[in-house]
N, C-alpha and C positions, 0 to 999 in steps of 0.2 A: 504494500500500500504506500503510495507516494504521500509525503508530508506536504504541508503548506509551504515548505521551503524548497520545493522542487525548482522554483525559479532561480534560486542560488546556484544549484547544480548546473542548470542551463547557462546561466551567466558565466560561471567559472569555465565551462567548456569553450565558450567564445573567447575568453581571455587566454586559455591554454593553447588554443589554435594559433594565437599570435606569437607564442613563444618560439623563437627561431634560433638558428645557429649563433647569431651575434649575442643573444641574451645568454645562451649556454656558455659561450666563451667568456663573457663578462663574469658570470658566476664562478666559472672555473678559476679565473684570475683572483677571485675573492675567497678561494679555498673550498668551494662546493665541489664534492666529488663528481666525476663524470658519470657515475652510475646512479645518480640521484633519482632518475626517472624509474628505476626498478623499485624504489622504496616509497614513492609517492604516487598519487593518482595524477599528478601533473603540477606544473608551475605555470601561472598565467602572467601576462603583462598587460597593463592598461594605462592609458592616460587617465589622470585622476584629478578630481576637484575635491578638496578637503574642507570640512566644516567642523572645527573642534576635534573630537575623537573619531569622527566618521568620514568616510570617503564615498564617492560615487564615480562611475565611469564618466569620462568627458571626451569630447571630440578632439581636443588638444589640451596640452598641459604637461606637467611633469609625469614622466613614466615611472610606474611602480611595479614591483614584483607582487604577484597575488598568490596566496596559498590558502587552501581550504582548511577549515578547522572542523574536526569531527569529535563526537562524544566517545565513540568506540575506536576500535582499531581502524586506521585509515585504509581504505581499499587500495591495493597496489599489486604489482606483479609478485612481489615477495610475500605479501599477506593475502593472497588470493583465497577466497572462500566461495562456497556455493551461494551464500546469501549476499548478494551485491546491493542490498537495500540501504546500506549506510549512506546517508547524504550529508553534505556539509551543512552545519548550522550557522556558519558565518564565513566570511572571506576576509582575510587579513592582507592589507596592502602595506608595503614598506619600500623606502628608497634604499637600494643597496649601498649607496654612498653614505647614508646616515641611518644605519639599521636600528639604532636605538630609539627611533620614533616610528610608530606604526599606527594604522587607523583600522577601524572596524567597519564592515559594510552594514551590519545590523546591530552589533553590540552585544551579542550573546556569548561569544567565546572569551573565556577567562584564561584558558590554557591551551597550548599546543602539546600534544602527546599526553593528554590526561589519562589515556588508557594505561600508560606506564605507571602512574601513581596507583591506580586500582590494583595492578599486578603486584606492585611493591607491598601493598597492604596485605594481599593474599599470600604471597610467597616469602615475605620478609627480605626482599632484595633491596639494594640501595637505589635511589633515584638520582639520576644525573640531571642537573638543572643548568640551563644556559641563559645568557643575558638577553638575547634578542632573536627575532625570526631568522636572520642570516646565520647566526650560530646554530640554530635548529637545523637549517638546511645543510650546514657544514658537517653536521653529525648524522646526516641522512634521516632526520626525523625520528631517531631512536633515542631521543632525550626529551626533557620537558622544558618548555619555555612558559614562564608565568606572564601572561599578557596583562593581567590586572592584579594589583597588590593584594586584594582580598582573596585571591586564589591560593595564597600561601597557606591558609588554614587546611587545605587538602593534604598538606605534608605532615600534619600532626598524626603521629602514630607510625610513620615510616621509620624504619630502623636507622637509616643513614641517608643524608642528602649530600651529594657531591656537587659542588658548584664549580662552574668553569673559571670564575675569577673571584678574587677576594671581595671585590665590590658586590658581586651577586650574593656571596655567602653572607656578608654583613647585612645586606638588604633583607634577605630571607630571615636571618636571625632577629633583626629589628621588628619585622612584621609579625613574627610568631610570638615575640615577647610583649607586643603591644596588648594592653588589656582591652577586651571588647568594650564597645561604647556603653552598653547596658545589657545586663543579663535579665532575661524575662522572669517574672514571678510565675512559678508553676503551681497550680492548684488542682485539687480533685473536685469535680462537680458534686454537689450534694445529691444524694439519691432521693428520688421522689417517694413519698410514703405510699405503701401498697394499698 
């Protein structure tokens, strides 16, 4: 059954059709492995218009790399399954020359590689966390990239977090030590008299 986000998948396929040899060469110069397309369902490219944290395709403007964000294991040649129903729930755009800044198409993605956090909780394995979407591509999407600060809470209970830089490690540590804004009052509803 197709979700209401099927338009994102269609939009992403348009962007990935524009990804050509010159984009691949540019990413290779930035340290992205040549076999990246075996590990992802694709990389897109689009002219973008940004507004705060969001982006939309444009006729002209700065070019950005576009990668899909999935809740589960991203479909790819390496992760082929019989169930190809996994659809992206957001599209992340970033400028490869300034990968520390990215934009959301719809704003629902808080993590790239979130399935790896679930696996770490289940199997007690470490989670490798990188700074930005370009670093995520450099690691073939086999790591986690926290797109939103509040996503750090997903790491609670993981046995070990291995960050790619000291800055990333300190940021995660700070986010996890920050007290929540307010804890809810939890009550039990009174039972109605029989």
